[in-house]
VMD Tcl script that draws the C-alpha trace (Angstrom):
set ca {
  {36.67 -19.72 42.25}
  {33.41 -18.16 40.94}
  {31.52 -20.02 38.25}
  {31.43 -18.56 34.77}
  {28.12 -16.76 34.18}
  {25.45 -18.50 32.17}
  {25.31 -17.01 28.67}
  {22.37 -14.80 27.75}
  {20.40 -17.00 25.38}
  {17.98 -14.41 24.00}
  {18.13 -14.58 20.22}
  {19.84 -17.97 20.11}
  {18.42 -21.30 18.96}
  {17.87 -23.00 22.31}
  {16.64 -26.62 22.06}
  {13.16 -27.00 23.47}
  {13.28 -28.02 27.11}
  {10.15 -30.15 26.60}
  {11.70 -31.93 23.61}
  {13.03 -34.97 25.50}
  {9.60 -35.58 27.05}
  {7.89 -35.52 23.66}
  {10.47 -37.54 21.77}
  {10.60 -40.20 24.49}
  {6.83 -40.51 24.66}
  {6.65 -39.53 28.32}
  {4.84 -36.23 27.70}
  {1.28 -36.77 28.92}
  {-1.46 -35.42 26.67}
  {-5.07 -35.04 27.78}
  {-6.41 -38.39 26.61}
  {-3.42 -40.16 28.19}
  {-4.86 -39.58 31.68}
  {-6.54 -42.59 33.26}
  {-8.08 -43.06 36.71}
  {-9.60 -45.93 38.71}
  {-13.24 -46.68 37.86}
  {-13.10 -44.36 34.86}
  {-16.05 -44.33 32.48}
  {-16.12 -43.42 28.80}
  {-18.55 -41.15 27.03}
  {-19.45 -41.27 23.33}
  {-21.81 -38.61 21.94}
  {-24.60 -39.43 19.49}
  {-24.83 -37.01 16.55}
  {-27.85 -35.70 14.68}
  {-28.10 -36.96 11.11}
  {-30.14 -34.00 9.85}
  {-29.17 -30.36 9.53}
  {-32.43 -28.74 10.57}
  {-35.57 -29.88 12.34}
  {-36.60 -31.49 15.60}
  {-36.30 -34.79 17.44}
  {-39.66 -36.60 17.25}
  {-38.62 -39.60 19.32}
  {-35.54 -41.35 20.64}
  {-35.40 -45.09 21.34}
  {-32.61 -46.00 23.76}
  {-34.06 -49.29 25.02}
  {-31.73 -51.54 23.03}
  {-28.67 -49.44 23.87}
  {-29.46 -49.33 27.60}
  {-29.52 -53.14 27.76}
  {-26.05 -53.52 26.27}
  {-23.15 -54.68 28.40}
  {-21.31 -52.01 30.34}
  {-23.75 -49.16 29.68}
  {-24.11 -46.99 32.76}
  {-26.20 -44.06 31.55}
  {-27.54 -42.52 28.35}
  {-28.01 -38.77 28.60}
  {-30.47 -36.99 26.32}
  {-32.95 -34.13 26.40}
  {-35.20 -34.75 29.40}
  {-32.71 -36.56 31.64}
  {-29.50 -34.60 31.10}
  {-27.99 -32.72 34.07}
  {-28.89 -29.05 34.24}
  {-26.30 -26.91 32.48}
  {-26.09 -23.15 32.07}
  {-25.12 -20.60 29.46}
  {-21.96 -18.61 30.16}
  {-22.30 -14.93 30.90}
  {-21.98 -13.29 27.51}
  {-20.73 -10.09 29.15}
  {-17.75 -11.85 30.74}
  {-14.92 -11.68 28.21}
  {-12.86 -13.99 30.44}
  {-15.38 -16.83 30.09}
  {-15.73 -17.01 26.34}
  {-17.30 -19.87 24.40}
  {-18.27 -19.89 20.75}
  {-21.23 -22.32 20.95}
  {-23.28 -20.87 23.81}
  {-26.22 -23.31 23.81}
  {-25.75 -25.98 26.49}
  {-25.76 -29.49 24.98}
  {-29.03 -31.48 25.10}
  {-30.93 -28.33 26.11}
  {-33.87 -28.93 23.78}
  {-35.06 -31.12 20.92}
  {-34.32 -28.63 18.16}
  {-31.62 -29.54 15.61}
  {-29.57 -26.59 14.41}
  {-26.81 -28.37 12.47}
  {-25.83 -31.83 11.28}
  {-23.68 -33.58 13.87}
  {-25.18 -31.72 16.83}
  {-25.07 -33.92 19.94}
  {-28.50 -35.40 20.72}
  {-27.35 -37.87 23.37}
  {-24.27 -39.24 25.10}
  {-23.72 -42.86 26.09}
  {-21.56 -43.49 29.16}
  {-20.18 -47.00 29.64}
  {-17.43 -48.95 31.37}
  {-15.24 -49.07 28.24}
  {-14.91 -46.96 25.13}
  {-15.85 -49.92 22.94}
  {-19.04 -50.52 24.92}
  {-19.98 -46.84 24.76}
  {-19.32 -46.71 21.02}
  {-21.36 -49.85 20.33}
  {-24.28 -48.58 22.39}
  {-24.17 -45.14 20.75}
  {-24.66 -46.88 17.41}
  {-27.85 -48.48 18.75}
  {-29.54 -45.22 19.77}
  {-32.37 -44.74 17.28}
  {-33.62 -41.23 16.62}
  {-36.62 -40.19 14.52}
  {-36.63 -36.61 13.27}
  {-39.06 -34.11 11.86}
  {-36.66 -32.85 9.23}
  {-36.65 -29.52 7.42}
  {-34.53 -28.36 4.51}
  {-31.28 -26.91 5.87}
  {-29.55 -23.85 4.48}
  {-25.88 -24.42 3.66}
  {-25.84 -22.18 0.59}
  {-22.36 -21.24 -0.58}
  {-23.40 -17.88 -1.99}
  {-23.22 -15.28 0.79}
  {-24.33 -12.33 -1.32}
  {-27.49 -11.99 0.81}
  {-25.17 -10.39 3.35}
  {-24.20 -7.51 1.06}
  {-26.92 -5.06 2.05}
  {-27.57 -1.71 3.70}
  {-27.32 -3.30 7.16}
  {-23.60 -3.99 6.83}
  {-21.70 -2.76 9.88}
  {-19.18 -0.02 9.23}
  {-15.82 -1.11 10.63}
  {-13.54 1.73 9.54}
  {-13.97 4.84 7.43}
  {-12.06 7.90 6.27}
  {-12.70 10.28 3.38}
  {-15.25 9.54 0.67}
  {-14.58 6.18 -0.96}
  {-17.29 6.56 -3.62}
  {-15.94 9.91 -4.80}
  {-12.40 8.56 -4.70}
  {-13.36 5.62 -6.87}
  {-15.25 7.81 -9.32}
  {-12.22 10.05 -9.75}
  {-9.64 7.25 -9.99}
  {-7.69 6.90 -13.23}
  {-7.37 3.13 -12.84}
  {-9.90 0.94 -11.04}
  {-10.43 -2.67 -10.02}
  {-13.62 -4.05 -8.48}
  {-13.75 -7.80 -7.80}
  {-15.25 -10.27 -5.36}
  {-13.13 -12.99 -3.75}
  {-14.25 -15.94 -1.66}
  {-12.70 -18.43 0.73}
  {-14.33 -21.72 1.74}
  {-14.99 -23.28 5.11}
  {-11.76 -24.82 6.39}
  {-11.79 -27.39 9.19}
  {-9.15 -27.76 11.88}
  {-7.45 -31.11 11.67}
  {-4.70 -31.34 14.28}
  {-3.52 -34.88 14.89}
  {-4.65 -34.71 18.53}
  {-8.44 -34.96 18.74}
  {-10.37 -32.86 21.23}
  {-10.77 -34.66 24.54}
  {-11.75 -34.19 28.18}
  {-11.06 -36.26 31.27}
  {-13.33 -35.10 34.09}
  {-12.81 -35.96 37.76}
  {-15.31 -34.98 40.48}
  {-14.43 -35.39 44.16}
  {-17.82 -34.54 45.59}
  {-17.09 -30.84 45.80}
  {-14.67 -29.83 43.07}
  {-13.90 -30.64 39.46}
  {-10.45 -31.43 38.10}
  {-10.69 -31.30 34.34}
  {-7.92 -32.44 32.00}
  {-8.59 -30.57 28.77}
  {-7.32 -29.97 25.25}
  {-7.31 -26.20 25.55}
  {-5.43 -23.13 24.41}
  {-6.92 -21.04 27.24}
  {-6.64 -22.57 30.68}
  {-7.93 -19.59 32.65}
  {-10.80 -18.85 30.25}
  {-11.66 -22.56 30.25}
  {-11.87 -22.56 34.06}
  {-14.19 -19.53 34.16}
  {-16.44 -20.75 31.34}
  {-16.76 -24.29 32.69}
  {-17.58 -22.99 36.18}
  {-20.39 -20.86 34.78}
  {-21.80 -23.67 32.61}
  {-21.63 -26.15 35.50}
  {-23.08 -23.64 37.96}
  {-20.26 -23.79 40.51}
  {-17.78 -21.22 41.89}
  {-14.68 -20.77 39.76}
  {-12.44 -21.98 42.59}
  {-14.24 -25.33 42.42}
  {-12.90 -25.98 38.92}
  {-9.27 -26.83 38.17}
  {-8.09 -27.09 34.56}
  {-4.95 -29.05 33.65}
  {-3.28 -29.16 30.23}
  {0.45 -29.79 30.14}
  {0.86 -30.63 26.46}
  {-1.30 -30.03 23.39}
  {-1.12 -31.79 20.06}
  {-1.67 -28.52 18.20}
  {-4.68 -26.26 18.23}
  {-4.41 -23.46 15.61}
  {-7.42 -21.74 17.24}
  {-9.75 -24.73 17.26}
  {-8.96 -25.43 20.92}
  {-9.17 -21.85 22.14}
  {-12.57 -22.18 23.82}
  {-14.61 -24.92 25.52}
  {-16.96 -27.03 23.41}
  {-20.07 -29.02 24.27}
  {-18.26 -32.31 24.88}
  {-16.23 -30.65 27.66}
  {-19.23 -29.73 29.78}
  {-21.01 -33.02 29.00}
  {-18.05 -34.99 30.38}
  {-17.87 -32.86 33.53}
  {-21.62 -33.05 34.16}
  {-21.58 -36.83 33.72}
  {-18.65 -37.18 36.15}
  {-20.56 -35.22 38.79}
  {-23.80 -37.09 38.17}
  {-22.20 -40.54 38.30}
  {-19.49 -39.66 40.83}
  {-16.87 -41.39 38.68}
  {-14.18 -40.06 36.30}
  {-15.42 -39.71 32.71}
  {-13.30 -39.53 29.57}
  {-14.66 -38.20 26.27}
  {-12.53 -38.22 23.12}
  {-14.40 -37.05 20.05}
  {-13.71 -38.73 16.73}
  {-12.50 -37.23 13.47}
  {-15.99 -36.92 12.04}
  {-17.08 -34.88 15.06}
  {-14.12 -32.57 14.45}
  {-15.94 -31.44 11.29}
  {-19.19 -30.59 13.10}
  {-18.78 -29.86 16.76}
  {-15.57 -27.92 17.47}
  {-15.64 -25.03 15.03}
  {-14.06 -24.16 11.70}
  {-12.91 -21.15 9.72}
  {-16.12 -19.75 8.23}
  {-16.76 -19.13 4.57}
  {-16.13 -15.56 3.41}
  {-17.16 -13.48 0.41}
  {-15.31 -10.19 -0.01}
  {-15.60 -7.27 -2.40}
  {-12.42 -5.29 -3.00}
  {-12.74 -1.97 -4.82}
  {-9.50 -0.09 -5.47}
  {-8.85 3.15 -7.31}
  {-5.48 4.71 -8.11}
  {-3.84 7.51 -10.01}
  {-2.18 6.70 -13.30}
  {1.14 6.58 -11.44}
  {-0.15 4.04 -8.94}
  {-1.00 6.05 -5.82}
  {-4.11 4.68 -4.11}
  {-6.91 7.16 -3.74}
  {-9.61 4.80 -2.52}
  {-9.92 1.37 -0.88}
  {-13.25 -0.32 -0.20}
  {-13.39 -3.68 1.55}
  {-16.83 -5.24 2.14}
  {-16.99 -8.74 3.56}
  {-19.56 -11.32 4.61}
  {-18.93 -14.50 6.57}
  {-21.31 -17.28 7.50}
  {-22.11 -18.21 11.08}
  {-24.36 -20.71 12.81}
  {-28.05 -20.37 13.63}
  {-27.01 -20.45 17.29}
  {-24.22 -17.90 17.56}
  {-22.74 -14.83 15.90}
  {-19.06 -15.51 15.24}
  {-17.66 -13.10 12.67}
  {-14.58 -13.47 10.53}
  {-13.26 -9.90 10.73}
  {-11.64 -9.79 7.32}
  {-10.99 -6.05 7.47}
  {-8.64 -6.24 10.46}
  {-5.45 -5.38 8.55}
  {-7.01 -3.28 5.79}
  {-7.19 0.17 7.50}
  {-3.47 0.58 8.14}
  {-1.51 -1.50 5.66}
  {-1.61 1.02 2.76}
  {-1.86 4.77 2.50}
  {-5.07 6.07 0.99}
  {-7.17 9.17 1.75}
  {-10.46 7.37 1.17}
  {-11.30 4.07 2.85}
  {-14.40 2.20 3.92}
  {-14.64 -1.24 5.49}
  {-17.94 -2.94 6.20}
  {-18.78 -6.40 7.51}
  {-21.81 -8.64 7.92}
  {-22.73 -12.19 8.87}
  {-25.29 -14.56 7.37}
  {-26.63 -17.62 9.17}
  {-26.39 -21.17 7.92}
  {-27.17 -24.62 9.33}
  {-23.57 -25.37 10.22}
  {-21.82 -25.73 13.55}
  {-20.60 -22.56 15.21}
  {-17.42 -21.19 13.58}
  {-14.31 -20.40 15.58}
  {-10.84 -18.95 15.18}
  {-8.38 -20.54 12.79}
  {-4.77 -19.39 12.60}
  {-4.85 -15.74 11.62}
  {-8.62 -15.26 11.99}
  {-9.94 -12.34 10.00}
  {-6.69 -10.95 8.67}
  {-5.62 -14.09 6.80}
  {-8.71 -14.44 4.53}
  {-8.95 -10.64 4.46}
  {-5.41 -10.24 3.18}
  {-6.03 -12.94 0.58}
  {-8.72 -10.71 -0.92}
  {-6.94 -7.37 -0.45}
  {-3.57 -8.59 -1.74}
  {-5.25 -10.29 -4.70}
  {-6.88 -6.95 -5.49}
  {-3.52 -5.19 -5.23}
  {-2.03 -7.67 -7.71}
  {-4.88 -7.04 -10.13}
  {-4.39 -3.29 -9.72}
  {-0.66 -3.61 -10.44}
  {-1.46 -5.43 -13.68}
  {-4.05 -2.84 -14.67}
  {-1.49 -0.09 -13.99}
  {1.33 -2.00 -15.70}
  {3.34 -1.43 -12.51}
  {5.53 -3.99 -10.78}
  {3.57 -5.53 -7.85}
  {6.42 -4.91 -5.40}
  {6.81 -1.31 -6.54}
  {3.07 -0.67 -6.20}
  {3.20 -1.70 -2.57}
  {6.32 0.33 -1.86}
  {4.85 3.52 -3.30}
  {1.76 3.19 -1.09}
  {3.59 2.81 2.21}
  {1.97 4.94 4.95}
  {3.99 7.08 7.35}
  {1.51 6.56 10.20}
  {-1.47 4.34 10.91}
  {-4.01 6.33 8.93}
  {-6.94 4.60 10.64}
  {-6.20 6.27 13.99}
  {-3.39 8.77 13.40}
  {-0.96 6.87 15.63}
  {2.72 6.23 14.85}
  {3.76 2.64 14.27}
  {5.69 1.18 17.21}
  {7.94 -0.55 14.69}
  {7.20 -1.12 11.00}
  {9.65 -2.45 8.45}
  {7.34 -3.67 5.70}
  {9.34 -1.87 3.00}
  {12.46 -3.77 4.04}
  {10.50 -7.02 4.06}
  {9.57 -6.36 0.44}
  {13.01 -5.26 -0.74}
  {14.86 -8.02 1.15}
  {12.41 -10.63 -0.09}
  {12.70 -9.39 -3.66}
  {16.48 -9.64 -3.50}
  {16.49 -13.12 -1.97}
  {13.85 -14.35 -4.40}
  {15.53 -12.90 -7.47}
  {12.53 -10.74 -8.32}
  {14.54 -8.50 -10.65}
  {14.69 -11.42 -13.11}
  {10.89 -11.61 -13.33}
  {9.42 -11.16 -16.80}
  {5.93 -9.75 -16.19}
  {4.43 -11.26 -19.33}
  {2.00 -14.10 -18.60}
  {3.47 -17.53 -19.30}
  {6.84 -16.11 -20.34}
  {9.07 -17.77 -17.73}
  {10.09 -21.38 -18.30}
  {12.01 -24.16 -16.62}
  {12.23 -26.93 -19.19}
  {8.67 -27.95 -20.06}
  {7.31 -26.16 -17.00}
  {5.84 -22.67 -16.96}
  {6.88 -20.63 -13.95}
  {4.78 -18.06 -12.14}
  {6.01 -15.59 -9.53}
  {3.77 -13.77 -7.08}
  {4.11 -11.53 -4.05}
  {1.84 -10.42 -1.22}
  {2.19 -8.47 2.00}
  {1.41 -9.86 5.44}
  {0.43 -8.29 8.72}
  {-0.86 -9.32 12.12}
  {-1.83 -7.41 15.23}
  {0.60 -7.31 18.18}
  {-0.88 -7.27 21.64}
  {-0.11 -7.87 25.28}
  {-2.63 -9.36 27.70}
  {-2.68 -9.28 31.54}
  {-0.35 -11.85 33.08}
  {0.93 -12.98 36.46}
  {3.94 -15.20 37.14}
  {5.70 -16.57 40.20}
  {9.48 -16.96 40.32}
  {11.43 -18.95 42.90}
  {15.20 -18.78 43.26}
  {16.50 -21.72 45.27}
  {19.53 -22.32 47.47}
  {20.90 -24.91 45.04}
  {21.22 -22.34 42.26}
  {18.07 -23.45 40.47}
  {14.95 -21.48 39.59}
  {11.26 -22.22 39.16}
  {8.91 -20.07 37.09}
  {5.16 -20.76 37.14}
  {2.21 -19.41 35.18}
  {-1.25 -20.67 34.23}
  {-0.70 -20.28 30.53}
  {-0.02 -23.24 28.26}
  {2.42 -24.51 25.69}
  {0.47 -25.61 22.61}
  {3.55 -26.95 20.84}
  {5.11 -23.62 19.91}
  {8.00 -23.57 22.41}
  {6.49 -21.56 25.28}
  {8.21 -23.67 27.93}
  {11.56 -22.74 26.42}
  {10.73 -19.05 26.05}
  {9.97 -18.88 29.78}
  {13.33 -20.46 30.55}
  {15.19 -18.12 28.20}
  {13.68 -15.00 29.77}
  {14.43 -16.23 33.31}
  {17.98 -17.01 32.20}
  {18.39 -13.53 30.72}
  {17.07 -11.83 33.84}
  {18.75 -13.97 36.53}
  {21.72 -15.73 34.94}
  {20.41 -19.16 35.98}
  {21.35 -21.75 33.31}
  {18.38 -23.06 31.30}
  {19.05 -26.61 32.46}
  {18.51 -25.48 36.07}
  {15.22 -23.69 35.40}
  {11.96 -25.52 36.07}
  {9.07 -24.15 34.02}
  {5.63 -24.99 35.40}
  {2.68 -24.25 33.11}
  {-0.68 -25.74 32.26}
  {-2.66 -25.61 35.50}
  {-5.32 -23.08 36.53}
  {-4.11 -23.25 40.15}
  {-1.01 -21.30 39.08}
  {-0.86 -17.50 38.69}
  {-3.22 -16.56 35.83}
  {-1.70 -16.29 32.37}
  {-2.88 -15.49 28.82}
  {-4.63 -17.53 26.16}
  {-2.43 -19.12 23.50}
  {-4.09 -17.31 20.64}
  {-3.46 -14.28 18.52}
  {0.32 -14.79 18.76}
  {0.12 -12.96 22.09}
  {1.80 -15.27 24.61}
  {5.45 -14.34 24.07}
  {4.84 -10.60 24.09}
  {2.57 -10.98 27.12}
  {4.68 -13.13 29.44}
  {7.98 -11.27 28.99}
  {7.06 -8.20 31.09}
  {5.51 -10.37 33.81}
  {8.59 -12.60 34.08}
  {10.82 -9.54 34.01}
  {8.77 -7.95 36.80}
  {9.05 -11.11 38.90}
  {12.84 -11.16 38.36}
  {13.09 -7.48 39.32}
  {11.13 -8.16 42.49}
  {13.39 -11.13 43.25}
  {16.39 -8.85 42.81}
  {14.97 -6.46 45.41}
  {14.60 -9.34 47.87}
  {18.15 -10.52 47.25}
  {19.59 -7.05 47.69}
  {17.59 -6.64 50.90}
  {18.98 -9.96 52.12}
  {22.49 -8.90 51.13}
  {22.43 -5.65 53.10}
  {20.57 -7.03 56.12}
  {21.97 -10.55 56.42}
  {24.64 -10.69 59.09}
  {26.65 -13.30 57.19}
  {26.46 -11.41 53.89}
  {29.65 -9.74 52.59}
  {27.51 -6.67 51.84}
  {25.95 -6.39 55.30}
  {25.22 -2.78 56.09}
  {25.82 -1.44 52.58}
  {23.48 0.98 50.88}
  {21.06 -1.04 48.68}
  {21.59 1.49 45.89}
  {25.22 0.38 45.65}
  {24.28 -3.20 44.73}
  {23.14 -4.89 41.54}
  {22.04 -8.38 40.49}
  {23.37 -9.79 37.24}
  {24.73 -13.06 35.92}
  {23.26 -14.81 38.95}
  {25.27 -12.78 41.44}
  {24.78 -9.86 43.84}
  {27.64 -7.42 43.44}
  {28.61 -3.79 43.72}
  {27.12 -1.93 40.78}
  {30.49 -0.33 40.18}
  {32.23 -3.71 39.85}
  {31.81 -6.71 37.53}
  {29.38 -9.47 38.47}
  {32.24 -11.93 38.96}
  {33.33 -9.97 42.05}
  {30.07 -10.64 43.87}
  {28.34 -13.50 45.63}
  {26.15 -16.06 43.89}
  {22.50 -15.78 44.88}
  {22.35 -19.40 46.06}
  {25.30 -18.87 48.39}
  {23.62 -15.73 49.71}
  {20.46 -17.73 50.39}
  {22.43 -20.40 52.24}
  {24.18 -17.75 54.34}
  {20.77 -16.38 55.23}
  {19.40 -19.89 56.01}
  {16.76 -19.55 53.31}
  {15.66 -22.44 51.13}
  {14.34 -20.03 48.50}
  {12.89 -16.63 47.80}
  {9.67 -16.23 45.88}
  {8.70 -13.16 43.89}
  {5.53 -12.50 41.94}
  {5.38 -10.71 38.61}
  {2.50 -8.77 37.14}
  {1.98 -6.99 33.83}
  {-0.90 -5.14 32.24}
  {-2.57 -5.50 28.88}
  {-1.25 -3.27 26.12}
  {-4.66 -1.63 25.72}
  {-4.42 -0.52 29.38}
  {-0.86 0.77 28.98}
  {-0.80 4.54 28.27}
  {2.48 4.24 26.35}
  {1.38 1.30 24.20}
  {-1.90 3.07 23.49}
  {0.04 5.84 21.79}
  {1.26 3.46 19.08}
  {-0.05 1.17 16.36}
  {1.21 -2.31 17.26}
  {1.54 -4.80 14.42}
  {3.90 -7.28 12.77}
  {4.62 -7.32 9.05}
  {5.94 -9.57 6.33}
  {6.32 -10.19 2.62}
  {5.59 -13.52 0.92}
  {7.13 -14.43 -2.44}
  {5.89 -17.59 -4.15}
  {6.92 -19.54 -7.23}
  {4.63 -22.05 -8.90}
  {5.33 -24.59 -11.63}
  {2.56 -25.27 -14.13}
  {2.76 -28.27 -16.41}
  {-0.09 -27.89 -18.92}
  {0.67 -31.26 -20.51}
  {-0.47 -33.17 -17.44}
  {-2.41 -30.35 -15.75}
  {-0.12 -30.32 -12.74}
  {0.36 -27.29 -10.51}
  {2.93 -27.19 -7.75}
  {4.26 -24.52 -5.40}
  {8.01 -24.94 -5.85}
  {9.50 -22.13 -3.76}
  {8.48 -19.65 -1.06}
  {10.60 -16.83 0.33}
  {9.20 -15.23 3.46}
  {10.64 -12.15 5.18}
  {9.09 -11.40 8.54}
  {9.25 -8.38 10.86}
  {8.18 -9.57 14.34}
  {10.51 -7.54 16.51}
  {13.20 -9.40 18.45}
  {13.16 -13.13 17.76}
  {13.87 -14.83 21.09}
  {14.46 -18.33 19.72}
  {15.01 -18.50 15.94}
  {14.59 -22.26 15.59}
  {10.99 -22.65 16.82}
  {10.14 -19.24 15.35}
  {11.26 -20.47 11.93}
  {9.31 -23.70 12.51}
  {6.21 -21.59 13.17}
  {6.55 -19.65 9.93}
  {7.40 -22.74 7.90}
  {4.32 -24.52 9.30}
  {2.19 -21.47 8.55}
  {3.42 -21.40 4.95}
  {2.46 -25.06 4.59}
  {-1.01 -24.17 5.90}
  {-1.10 -21.31 3.39}
  {-0.45 -23.77 0.57}
  {-3.35 -25.84 1.86}
  {-5.55 -22.76 1.99}
  {-4.66 -21.82 -1.58}
  {-4.77 -25.24 -3.22}
  {-6.52 -27.93 -1.21}
  {-8.63 -27.24 1.85}
  {-12.42 -26.97 1.61}
  {-15.18 -28.59 3.65}
  {-18.11 -29.71 1.50}
  {-21.67 -29.96 2.84}
  {-24.49 -32.07 1.42}
  {-27.30 -29.56 0.74}
  {-29.92 -32.21 1.52}
  {-28.92 -32.78 5.14}
  {-26.05 -30.31 5.82}
  {-23.67 -33.18 6.53}
  {-19.94 -32.49 6.04}
  {-19.24 -34.84 3.16}
  {-15.45 -35.03 3.34}
  {-15.25 -35.42 7.12}
  {-12.13 -37.58 7.25}
  {-8.42 -37.31 6.55}
  {-8.74 -39.26 3.30}
  {-11.21 -36.87 1.66}
  {-10.32 -33.56 3.32}
  {-7.16 -32.70 1.43}
  {-4.31 -30.97 3.24}
  {-0.73 -30.22 2.31}
  {1.57 -33.22 2.66}
  {5.35 -33.50 2.61}
  {5.17 -34.19 -1.12}
  {3.47 -30.82 -1.65}
  {5.95 -28.81 0.41}
  {8.20 -26.44 -1.53}
  {11.64 -25.09 -0.77}
  {11.05 -22.54 2.03}
  {13.37 -19.68 2.92}
  {12.49 -17.71 6.06}
  {14.28 -14.50 7.05}
  {13.57 -12.52 10.22}
  {14.31 -8.83 10.40}
  {15.63 -8.18 13.89}
  {14.20 -4.84 15.02}
  {13.15 -5.02 18.70}
  {9.79 -3.40 19.44}
  {10.43 -1.96 22.89}
  {6.94 -0.48 23.09}
  {5.52 -3.97 23.60}
  {8.06 -5.30 26.12}
  {11.65 -4.83 27.23}
  {13.07 -7.46 24.88}
  {11.07 -6.11 21.95}
  {9.53 -9.45 20.96}
  {6.19 -9.90 19.22}
  {4.40 -13.16 18.37}
  {5.18 -15.33 15.34}
  {2.40 -17.87 14.73}
  {-0.20 -16.09 12.60}
  {1.98 -13.74 10.55}
  {3.56 -16.60 8.58}
  {0.19 -17.61 7.10}
  {-0.95 -14.12 6.13}
  {-0.48 -13.35 2.45}
  {0.64 -16.83 1.39}
  {-2.52 -17.75 -0.53}
  {-2.55 -14.39 -2.34}
  {1.10 -14.75 -3.35}
  {0.33 -18.21 -4.75}
  {-2.73 -17.11 -6.76}
  {-0.75 -14.14 -8.09}
  {1.93 -16.59 -9.21}
  {-0.74 -18.80 -10.80}
  {-2.00 -15.84 -12.84}
  {1.56 -15.01 -13.91}
  {2.05 -18.59 -15.12}
  {-1.36 -19.30 -16.64}
  {-3.26 -16.03 -17.16}
  {-6.09 -17.45 -15.02}
  {-7.12 -15.24 -12.11}
  {-8.24 -17.24 -9.10}
  {-10.76 -15.31 -7.04}
  {-12.39 -18.26 -5.36}
  {-10.29 -20.58 -3.22}
  {-9.12 -23.27 -3.41}
  {-7.48 -23.30 -6.83}
  {-9.16 -25.86 -9.07}
  {-7.35 -27.59 -11.90}
  {-10.49 -27.37 -14.06}
  {-10.26 -23.58 -13.92}
  {-6.64 -23.69 -15.09}
  {-7.52 -26.11 -17.89}
  {-10.42 -23.96 -19.07}
  {-8.06 -21.00 -19.29}
  {-10.52 -18.43 -17.94}
  {-10.61 -16.63 -14.63}
  {-12.77 -18.56 -12.23}
  {-16.22 -17.43 -11.28}
  {-17.90 -18.00 -7.95}
  {-18.38 -21.76 -7.46}
  {-21.85 -21.75 -5.94}
  {-23.20 -24.81 -7.67}
}
mol new
graphics top color blue
foreach p $ca { graphics top sphere $p radius 0.5 }
foreach p [lrange $ca 0 end-1] q [lrange $ca 1 end] { graphics top cylinder $p $q radius 0.2 }
display resetview
């Protein structure tokens, strides 16, 4: 009797297949790897923010028990800069560690102690004495030196100056966001193994294939001589996208000493040496008709970067297409500071950019005396006005109307401070969200086995978002193999090359590659069915056959009438068939290039303000998200909920402070760097609109991670204004601004 087909699990809440490994503690993270004769490396950090090393005394440290080697400028292994033209070997900090004696930022590695134990390495690192010729560093908060005639034009249409001059209602304000530091629980780490010819590097990375290429170039070896392994990641949020200087130091030490070397950086180093979201300063200039139709939008932004590298926060990413306006100009610039090189943080560019733009839209709505939701609805574009392309799928208006209904927006009294809950003053705010959708090149390998199981392999990674399970769901949908019989193999550069886990691109990217592999497997099975002498379909025309629900059958008959693929393999004396899948990037796809590919959302926030004790709390968030087909609602909802929590941190808590005397991050620990805790979390309601975007892939799924953070901070500050009458233009929100009762100015003191 034929087995019942496995259900198609696309769109259902499938438990994560990696869950049991994580909850049982058997999932192996990077720093969990240990090898015989392993050594431990501990970097030594500069204590000044600008200057030069005058001398370094390592004599006392070298005599300490267990110390094997102390690397510094002059005796460090030769390392190389990655090829800046190779987009598949990206790093943010391009200077090789210990390359010279110049200090560019506080915390920069000036040496690394390698010892038999971590404790010995740490103790010796504390005994390395460095004398500096120090100069005054520049960590100025005010970025207005970047607003000049050299600003790069990002997007332009019409005449924004004329549009503003002719506008009936105008707003023109500057908004700023601070440096935010990544603080995942898992610290960055590397375990490097050298076998005399090749490296095997266990890494905390969101980009296995990029990591392999970049490390090979920096180590000066062929790419095939570097293998990167990362099976599980304790979160990354962009901070683990690219290699950092500790990675290549560990590998170089392993080669030099011919022993495995483990380097785990500490929390303080996380604030200096592995990137951060840069500070931004943004000018938003909006003009509208008396009825509320936009006739100009100007967005100028400046972000700070390091002395070493140019890493821009592209705040204007979402601005050109989110609203309809005949006149638009976006310009960007960077200014250098004595800080470590910035990097991506969840929703780079668009998230701080939408904070400024959506704050400006709220101020415009108030100036117009128009409801903030209605203002956004009346400025909905029909096409992407930045390039004239149709949207592949855009349901922002429904996000706004659905969110308004779920939130109860019709009950909002627009008067400042008018809404109460007991002694508390309520504030309600709204903001739009958007994030780019994209597909990258991807290869996969699918095996169908004679025991009815399947194996899918790809050199991408699961960074905690549920990628393992998505792979299994897509294989299940294409082959009918039950999820529990699907082995998903990720996290190793020796597998077929896959995408980075950044930009919310992985899901949309891997679907067409897996689907292509399954289609190629189907061709092999049908060929076996018509040519195998023991097959019930021997001699039939291949066009008559189909593969569905795990069975080869006549296309004119139900799947249950056919033969299971595993039985067909056994009849053909085959242990398995293997089929490769390949898919192209969306920017190389002629069809995708004819569309504007983005996700959308609307964020509604409620705050409670208690003026008696000066207490502000976000009490409720309603988020409606348009990300195409949601493959697995449970982890997708988790992603948006986590992003909202990050958005609360962005709005109310997170800011890295630097001592202007030495450029040292002052609050470089989890006690002083304030993030959202469980006590700060509001009631969160997440709704997904389910409109498949078939331009991107056959299931119509786009990514989820970044979109949930976009717009949250702006919705919160809009709600704060509604409750208190204080306009926050400089994040994070400060209680002293709310107490003073006046809109905050730039905090540059």
